C-alpha positions in Angstrom: 146.9 64.9 12.3 146.5 68.7 13.6 148.5 71.4 13.5 148.7 74.4 15.8 150.0 76.9 15.0 150.7 80.9 15.5 151.4 83.9 13.8 153.5 86.9 15.1 153.5 89.7 13.2 156.0 92.4 12.5 157.6 93.4 15.5 158.1 97.2 16.3 161.1 95.9 19.3 162.4 92.6 17.5 166.1 92.2 20.5 162.4 92.7 23.5 160.7 90.4 21.3 163.8 87.5 21.2 164.3 87.8 25.6 160.3 87.4 26.0 160.3 84.6 23.9 162.9 82.7 25.4 161.4 83.0 28.5 157.3 82.1 27.0 158.5 79.3 25.6 160.0 77.9 28.5 157.0 78.6 30.4 155.0 76.6 27.5 157.1 74.1 27.9 156.3 74.2 31.9 153.0 74.4 32.2 152.2 72.0 29.7 153.9 69.2 30.8 156.4 69.5 28.4 160.2 68.4 29.7 163.2 71.0 28.7 164.4 68.6 26.6 161.9 68.1 24.1 160.8 70.3 21.3 157.5 68.7 20.5 157.4 72.1 17.9 158.8 73.9 15.0 159.4 77.6 15.1 159.8 79.6 11.6 161.3 82.7 11.3 160.3 84.8 7.3 162.8 86.4 6.0 162.9 89.6 4.0 161.8 89.2 -0.1 162.8 91.2 -3.2 159.0 92.7 -2.2 159.4 93.7 2.1 159.1 92.3 5.1 156.5 89.8 5.5 153.2 90.2 7.5 154.6 88.4 10.0 157.6 87.5 11.2 157.8 84.1 13.2 154.9 80.7 13.4 155.5 78.2 16.0 153.4 75.3 14.6 152.8 72.1 16.4 151.5 68.8 15.6 148.6 66.7 17.4 147.4 63.8 17.6 144.1 64.0 17.4 141.3 66.5 18.1 141.6 65.1 21.7 144.6 66.0 22.3 143.8 69.3 20.6 140.5 69.7 23.2 143.2 68.5 26.2 145.9 71.1 24.8 142.7 74.4 24.8 141.5 72.7 28.4 144.3 73.2 29.9 143.9 75.6 33.0 147.5 77.1 31.8 146.0 78.3 28.2 144.5 81.4 29.1 147.9 82.2 31.0 150.1 81.7 28.2 148.1 83.6 25.4 148.2 86.5 27.4 151.7 85.9 27.6 151.9 85.6 24.2 149.7 88.7 23.5 152.0 90.7 25.7 155.5 89.6 24.5 154.3 90.1 20.8 155.4 93.8 20.2 153.1 95.5 17.5 149.7 92.8 18.0 148.9 89.3 18.9 149.5 87.0 17.3 147.3 84.7 14.6 146.3 81.3 16.2 145.9 79.0 13.2 144.5 75.1 13.6 144.2 72.6 10.8 144.1 69.5 9.2 146.7 68.1 8.0 146.5 65.4 5.2 
């Protein structure tokens, strides 16, 4: 199994991001053909530690069953627009995307 993770840097405008992110997730589900009542992903919000704020404020994680499923997702015609929207709503720089094997 594969995991796709998007890490969002700490925000300069968290309130604006929260509003925009809800719309971004709706757009993601629509463009990727995921029904609104299905959540095949998790969203983790990172908390401050005694050492301060972590570099990232949030992580989106989505499992994919195979390299073919990853390829289908990455070559979806909507992916460039979704990526651009993710960069647009991040108030402190582009998110970081990681892809890895779970095992």
